[in-house]
C-alpha positions in Angstrom: 4.6 -26.1 -2.9 7.0 -23.3 -3.7 6.9 -19.7 -2.6 8.2 -17.0 -4.9 8.7 -13.3 -4.3 7.3 -11.6 -7.3 7.7 -8.1 -8.8 5.5 -6.4 -11.3 6.4 -3.7 -14.0 5.4 -1.0 -11.4 8.0 -2.4 -9.0 5.4 -3.7 -6.5 6.7 -6.8 -4.6 4.6 -9.5 -3.2 4.8 -13.2 -2.3 2.8 -16.0 -3.8 2.7 -19.8 -3.5 2.6 -22.2 -6.5 2.3 -26.0 -6.8 5.7 -26.1 -8.6 8.1 -24.1 -10.7 6.5 -25.5 -13.8 3.0 -24.4 -12.5 4.3 -20.9 -12.0 5.7 -20.8 -15.6 2.5 -22.1 -17.0 0.3 -19.6 -15.2 2.7 -16.7 -16.0 2.8 -17.5 -19.7 -1.1 -17.7 -19.7 -1.2 -14.2 -18.1 -2.8 -15.6 -15.0 -0.3 -14.2 -12.4 -1.2 -10.7 -11.5 0.2 -8.1 -9.1 -1.5 -8.2 -5.7 -1.4 -4.4 -5.5 -2.1 -3.0 -9.0 -3.4 -6.0 -10.9 -0.7 -5.8 -13.6 0.0 -9.1 -15.4 3.5 -8.2 -16.2 5.0 -10.1 -13.3 8.4 -11.8 -12.9 10.3 -13.5 -10.1 12.2 -11.1 -7.9 15.6 -11.9 -6.5 15.2 -13.8 -3.2 17.3 -15.8 -0.8 16.5 -19.5 -0.8 15.0 -21.1 2.2 16.5 -24.5 2.4 16.7 -26.7 5.5 19.2 -29.5 6.0 17.1 -32.7 6.3 19.4 -34.1 9.0 18.6 -31.2 11.4 15.4 -30.7 13.2 13.3 -27.9 11.8 13.4 -24.7 13.9 10.4 -24.5 16.2 7.7 -22.0 15.3 7.4 -18.9 17.4 4.3 -17.0 18.1 6.1 -13.7 17.9 6.9 -12.6 14.3 10.6 -12.1 13.5 11.4 -8.5 12.8 12.2 -8.0 9.1 15.4 -6.1 8.2 15.0 -2.6 7.0 16.3 -3.6 3.6 13.6 -6.4 3.2 10.7 -5.7 0.9 7.6 -4.3 2.6 4.5 -6.3 3.0 1.7 -6.0 0.4 -0.3 -3.8 2.8 2.6 -1.5 3.5 3.3 -1.2 -0.3 -0.3 -0.4 -1.0 -0.4 2.3 1.7 2.8 3.8 0.4 1.3 3.8 -3.1 -1.9 5.5 -1.9 0.1 8.1 0.0 2.2 8.9 -3.1 -1.0 9.2 -5.2 -2.7 11.5 -2.8 0.4 13.7 -2.4 0.9 13.9 -6.2 -2.8 14.6 -7.2 -4.0 16.7 -4.2 -3.2 20.0 -2.6 -2.0 19.9 1.0 -3.9 22.6 2.9 -2.6 21.6 6.4 -4.6 22.9 9.4 -6.8 24.9 7.0 -8.5 21.7 5.8 -11.8 22.3 7.6 -12.2 25.9 6.3 -11.2 24.9 2.7 -13.5 21.8 2.6 -16.4 23.9 3.9 -15.8 26.7 1.4 -15.6 24.2 -1.5 -18.8 22.6 -0.3 -20.6 26.0 -0.2 -19.2 27.0 -3.6 -17.1 29.9 -2.2 -13.8 28.2 -3.3 -13.0 26.3 -6.5 -13.4 22.5 -6.2 -10.2 20.6 -6.1 -8.7 17.6 -4.4 -7.3 18.6 -1.0 -5.9 16.9 2.0 -4.8 18.2 5.4 -5.4 17.9 9.1 -8.6 18.2 11.2 -9.5 17.5 14.8 -11.9 14.6 15.2 -14.7 16.8 16.4 -14.2 19.2 13.4 -14.3 16.3 10.9 -17.4 14.9 12.5 -19.1 18.3 12.2 -18.2 18.4 8.5 -19.7 15.0 7.9 -22.9 16.1 9.7 -23.1 19.1 7.4 -22.9 16.8 4.4 -19.3 17.8 3.3 -17.8 14.7 1.6 -14.6 13.9 3.5 -12.8 10.7 4.4 -9.9 10.0 6.8 -6.6 8.9 5.3 -4.9 5.8 6.6 -1.6 7.7 7.0 -0.2 10.9 8.4 0.6 13.6 5.9 4.1 14.9 5.6 4.1 18.2 7.3 5.0 20.9 4.8 6.1 24.3 5.7 6.3 27.5 3.6 
């Protein structure tokens, strides 16, 4: 088995295991290797450091605690997906900050134009919006606080 760090045409990075280098080449040429984040089949091997062990030395013992990754290392697939989601929300939605509850309620009642918004709400305020039938969902990240 061989592990490759792969990169798609959208610059998403992810790891995948293959039976051999030839197996990777065969699957890639058939368009069967897809990005784990966006599904693109335009995938290529990314630059990676080899992980080779000297056969004369004992393999390092496995530790239960994960080793911290350097800041320059590629993020995990989940971290990349969250970052992509955050970029999409910030690009396609209007940040209304602490006015989120008021704006969401006004849009639901027809007093404000419908648009994609995001902002901040206290848990009890969000719960009340849901009880009123206002379609909202929590985001899995904190918004960048914007001023002015």
